[in-house]
N, C-alpha and C positions, 0 to 999 in steps of 0.2 A: 504492499500501500502505500509506505515511504518511497519506493522508487518509482511508483505513477507517479506519484505526489509531485514529484521530483523535474521528471517528463512533460509533464503537463506545465508545469512552473517556468521550464526551460523555456518551450515552446511560446510562453506567454509573453518574455521578453525577447526573445529573437524578435516577434509580432511587432514588439513596439519599436524594437531598434530599425523593424524593416519601413515602419510606419513613421517615423521622425527623421530616415535619413536626408529625404529632402529638404528639411527644416534647418539640420547642420552640416550641410555638405561644404558652406563657405566657410563655417569656424574648425571646423574638427580638426587637428593637426595630423591625424592620421597616421603616417611611419615620421618618426622624427628624423629630421635630414641633418648633415653635417655640416649643413649650409647656413648662415644667419641670416641670409638674404632671401625675403620670402616671395613668393609668385601673388601675380595679381589675379585672384577667383572673380570680381566684380566685373571686369572688365575683358571679355571674351577675345576682343582682339589684341590686346597688349601683352592677355595670357599666351597665344599663340606666337606672338614675335617671342616672349621670355619661353617657350618652351620647348622650341626647335631648336633654339643655340644652347639651354641646358642639355638637352637631350644629344644634341650633337659632341659637345663638350664630354658628358660621360659614355659617349660609344668612343670618345679618344683615351680616355680613362683606363678605360680594361683594352688599351692594344700595348705592347710592349714598345719602349722606344720613344714614343709619343706624350705617353702617359707621365703626368706630373707624379704619379704616385703609384705607380707599378715600378719594381726595383728591376733593371735588365738582367742581371745574374738567375732569377727569378723565371721572368718573363723576357725571352730576347726581345730583339727589334723585330716588329711585325706580326709579333703571338696575340692572337683573339683570344682571350678570356671570356667562358660564356657568361661570367659572373665574379666577382669577386668574392665569394661567400665561398669557405673551403669547408662548412659543417652545418648540416641540418636546413639546406642540402650543403651537398660537395657539387657546386659546378665551374670549379679554376681548373677548366680543362678549355683545349681546343677542339671544338668540334666541328670536322672539316663544311658542315651543311653552315651552321650557325657564324662561321668566320666569310666561309663567301658573301652569304646576304649582307653580312654588315660591311666587307668590303666594297661590295656595289654599292652601299649608297656612299662611301668616300669616293668612290669613282665620280657621281654622279655629284654630286660634291666640286670635285676636281673640273669636271666640265663647267659646272656653274659657271665657277670660277675663269673660265678661258683658258685655264691649265695654271694658272699664276701663282696656286698656293700650292707650291712646289714641297713642302713638307709632307702633303697630303700624296703625294706622287712617289716623295723616295718612302713610307711606310707602306704603301701599294708592292711598291716591287719587293721590299724585303717580305711583304705577304706570301709575292710570288715564290721566291726563292728559296722561303723555309718549306713551301709545299714540293718544290724541288725533292727538297731532302726527305719531306716524310714519307713522298710517293714511294720511295724506293727503300723505306723502311720497313725491313720484317715485321709483321705485327701478328695477331691471331686470328686474322682475316685470311693471310695469306703472304705473298710477297711480290715485287715485282722486277720480272726476268722477262724484257722486250725479245731476248735470243729464243726462248720457247714459247711466247704467247701466251706468260702467266702474266694476268693483270688485277688477279681477285685480293692482292693485297692493298688496291686502292677503294675497295667497298668500307674498309675499319671507319668506325663512326665518329673516333676523338683519339686523341694524345693527349699527354701531359704539358704543362704548360712550359716545361722546358724543352720538350721537343725529342722526348722519347718515347718510347712506345707503351702505350696502357696494357698490363697484360694482369686482367682480371677478366674475370665474367660479364658478359655486357650482351645486348641484343644488336649481335650482328649477322651478319653483313646489314650495312646501310647503301643499297644502293643507287640514293639520289645525291649524295654526296660530290660524286667525280662529275655528275652533269652541271651542279650549280656552281661548282670551280671553274669547271671549262669555261660557262658563259659568262662568269665574274671577267677572269683571265681574258675575254674576247671583248667585251666592253672596253677593257681598258687596252686592248690591243688596238680599237680601234680610234679612240681619243691618240694615241700617242702618233697612229698614221694622217689623222687630221689636224695635226697640229705639227704635222710633218719634224718630229722628235723619234727617237730609240731611246730603250732604257737606258739610265744609268749605275744600275747596280750592278757592281764586278762582277757576280755571277751571272748576270742577264747579258748576254753578249750583244742581242738584235732582239728587234720581234721576230724576226722567222725562227731564232732559238728558243725564244718561248713558248712558239706553234709547237716545235718540233718535239722539244724537251717535253713539255709541263701541259700543256692542252694536249697534245696527241694520244698519247697512254691513257687519260681521262675517257677520251673518246674508243679507242678501242676497247676501255670496259664497256662503256654504253654497247658498241659491236656483241661482246661477248655475252653479256648478261640481262639485256633488256629484258628478256621471257625468263628470268628466275626469280625466284620470289625474295624481299629482303623484308627488312624492320622497315616500318613507316615511320613518318619524321618525328612522331609522337615517341620511337623508339620502343612500342609495346606489343607490336604483332607482328608477325613474320607472315608476308603472302604478298600478295599484288595490290599496287596505290597509284589512285589517280595523280597524286602529287608528284610520287616517284617517275610515272611515268610519262607527264605532261611535260616535265622539264627535263626529261631526259630527250624528247623529241626536241625542245627549242636549241639544246646542246649539239643535237645533228644536224639543226640546220645551220647553227652558227658554223661549227666544222665544216661543213660544205662552203658556205662563205668562206671561208677562212683558206680552204684547201684549194681554192680559186685565186688567192692571191699569195700562198705561200709554200703548193705543194704540188704541183702539177707536173711532177715526172714521176707519181706516183698511181698509176689510172687504177691500179686493184683497189685501193684505198677509195678512191671516189666513188667506183663501185657497188662497195660494201656500204658506206656511208648513204647512197642516193637507196639503194634496196633496202635497209633496215630502218630508214626514216619512212618509207612507203609502208614497208610492214608494221611498223611501231604504231603509226598513225592510221592505219585499218584497223587494227588492234585495239587502239583507244575508243575509236566510233563505233568498231560491229561486233566485237570478239569478245571484250575484256569483261564486261557485266559493268560497267562504270555508269552507263545508261540502262536501265531499265522498263519496259513497258510496262505500261501504267504508273510510272512513277517520273513527276516533272523534274528531279533534281538529280544531281550528280552524286553517284553511290562513292565512296571516298574508298571502303575496302570490300572488293565481292563477299570475299568470302564470309565475313563476319553475317552479311543479310542473309545469304542464303543458310546460316547456321542458326537465326534467329537472335545472335545478341549484340546486331544492332541494328539500327533504323538505316546506317550509310550517310545521314548528315554529317557534316565534320567542314573545321574550318579550314582544311586541308585543303578546299576545293577553293577558296578565296585565293588564297597563295598560291595555289600552282596556277590558277588562272593568270593572277598578278604576274607571277617570274616566269611563266614560260612565254608571253608578250612585251610589245614594247612599244611608247609611242614617242620616243626621245626626239625623232624626226619621221618627214615623208619613207625615205628609203628602209627604216626599220620597219614601220608600218608595214610597207607593201611586202618586205622582205619575211615575214615571220603571219600574214594573210593566211595562208592555208595551213597553219597550225590550229586546230578546233579550241573552240570553250575560250575564248576570250571574256573579259568583263562583263560584256551586254548580251551574252549569249543565253537564252533562255532556261538551261539548265541552268548555268552561275546564278543569276539571278532569280529563278524556284527556290536553292539553294540557300543562299538568303535569305529569302522571304519565309520559309521553312523554320528557319534557325531561329532569326526573330520570335515567329510566334512560339516557336518553344521554347525560346529560352526568357520572354517574360514574363511567363508564370513560371517555371523550372527555379529563377534565381528567385527570391521574395525580395531583395533591392531593387529589381525590375518593376514590381509590382503599382508601386504608389509616386513612381517615378511619371511628372508629367512629361507632354513633349512625345516626339516620333521613337528615337533611338532608345537603345536597350543594351546595356553591358549581355557581350559575348564570350561564350565558353570554346569550347576547344570540339565538342560534342558532345550530344546530350547524355550517355550514357556513363561520361566520366564520372571518377571515381578518385583520381589523384588531385590532393589538396596542396601540392606543395612540398609537402615534408611525407605524408604515406598516404596511402588509401582508404579515403572516408567518403567524401561526396566532393564531385568536381566544383571550379569555381570561375568566375570572368575571368578572361585575360587579357591582357593590355592590346598583344598581338592581337587577336581576333578584333576585337573591337576598332583598333586605326584601319587593319586593312579592308573591313570590309565600308569604312568611311572615304581610302583609299579609292578601291573601286568605282565608287560614286563620283570621285572628282575627277578620276580618268574617264568616265563615260561622259562626263560634263565638258570636259576637254577634248575629246575627238569630236564630239556633234558639232562643236562651235569652232573651233581652229581648224578644220578642214570642210568645215559647211554642209554637212552632211545630212540628208533628209532624217528623221526620226520615223524608224520604220519598226514596227511593230509587231511581230507575228502573233496568232493565235495562242501559242504556248504561251507568250510573255506579258498575256493581258494582264492576269491577274496580279502582277508586280505592277503596272503602269497605271492599273486602277486608283495606287494611293497617294497618285499627283495628279489626277487629270480624267476628268469626263469623258469617255472613249466614244459615243457619241457623238457623230460630224466628223470625224475623220476619213480621207480616202480609203474605202474598203475595196479592197482589189480581188481580184481572182485568187489568189492566194490565199486568201481570209487574214490578210495583213493592214493593219492600221497606216496609214502614213500623213506624218505631219511635216510639211514643207521649211527647209532650215528656214527660218525667221519668221514663220508665221510666230500668230498667235498662241498658239496653244505650245508648238516647238517651245517659244521662249520661258511658257510656264514650266512646262515640265523640267527645261533647263534649271530653273529656278530652284523650283520643288525638291530637284534631286541633290542640288548643294545646300537647300537647307538641311534637307536628312542627312546626310553626311557631316555636317557640321552640328545636327545633335548626339550622334559617338564620338564625336571629337569633346563634346561635352561633359561626358560621362568620364572621358579620360581627365579632362580639371578636374572634374570634381573626387576624382580617386588616386590622384598623384600625391604626395607630401606637399609639405607647405612650402622647399625647395626645388622641388619637380622633377622628384626622386621615384623611379617606379622600378618595382618589381616584378616579377614575373605574373602575379595574380590578385585579385581581391576579392574578400570571403565575399561569400554571396547570401548572408545575412549582417553581419555589419557592416560592409564595404572598405574594414581596414585590407591592407594590403598585406601579401602573405609569399609565400617560397622565395627563391631565388632573390636577393636584394640585386638593384641594380643591372640587372638583365641586361645584356649587352640588344638582345633582339628584340626587348621590347623598347627601347629608346630608336633602332634602325626602324621600326615599325612607325612610330608616330614621326619619327624625322620625315621619312618618306611620305606618307599622310599629310604633312604640313607643305612638305614640297607641292604635291600636285594640287592640295588646295589653291595655291598662291599661280600655280598657271592655270587653275579654272578657272576661278575670277579674273583672270587677267584676260579672257577672251569672251566672256560672259555679257 
């Protein structure tokens, strides 16, 4: 009886906390930061400018050499740690995935500066040089032996911060890492070429060297393992995953473009890259189970749907769409146009819509919050709380990524002056933003709002406002100095999990960057 009463009392307290959250968002200190400078919570635009700078500075804090807080004896130059947290939980490692996506943000910042922030170029090149070493380091996933065609070691998910192998039981292999790394390095190679530069790091002799010695092994890994199971980006399930497949497809497309520049003497490789690209694309669209009859959304891991363990909804689908496409310029937009499932594709939009509908009520802190946006977690069935397995929570990565999706949609429509074409499969998503009666309904049951029409402009503005509502949530859950952990508690809103998670900072920085781009063309 006492236990039952205690449980009831606990839930009453949690319910009161959830109800009161909107009342004390601007006052709550949440997580005590180390900085004495407080962010501005009342003025949204001021906060955005602050948070973008704060996020980028904390990214740099977690990279050896450029960090003012890390000792290069422990974290060599160019090493990206996932978090400075060493206990409860220990994230003081370099993950191939996290580091590739983090360095990608640095490349974008460097490009935005017109290649003037040379300290970033030096850091990026140190990261690339480190990965030359990591690729050739024997580990529990295998090794790299080009002579025998053994690329198995490239599937190793993480390494110690001092560039030594991690020799403990873990979820391995993780087959998304090589593709993500190859794409990040490709983006940097393209930036070097655009600015007529060569790398300056002593190991990296030329752009051609980087392609042949670092990118090419990762491409061979994908050629060899694209149809093999591996652990997902959340490191929990050994299977086939949408995020892995779609980012591998992007890497193969990058490889084909680099081949034309640096490797036209190996026609066999070109044929393999081209054939595997087509095979993987066909697998994603037709054979994988990532799309299912009767389901309007992407199924991240079909094997879990088939066994009844999960619905298939997962924030990994948004991340896959974001990191497999590019809007940086018209040339890249065209290059990746035949990669399926961009951010505006109906399955991606319906995944977004279904996740919002689920988590609005799954997470108590969302139930009483005014406005459109909700705090999003990884997937509905999540039970990892940042420390142990109990209950899942909202993540900064997930919440920032859906906002970035929306800003990219707005940017693409307006910058390239495209008509808004709403397929019948995407109608339920767009009904949130406009009455669909009155558009040009064509024979394919699409509704078209011409560029610049009142309806087009209304949808563009509403999409941007919707994106801002997710950023408002992030504003309310960072600490008073703008610091971000991995998660925030679904009842209390307090941050938990790994502190100063690098990927959290990268995600919010990317999102605010795309917000600026989108608003410039609205």
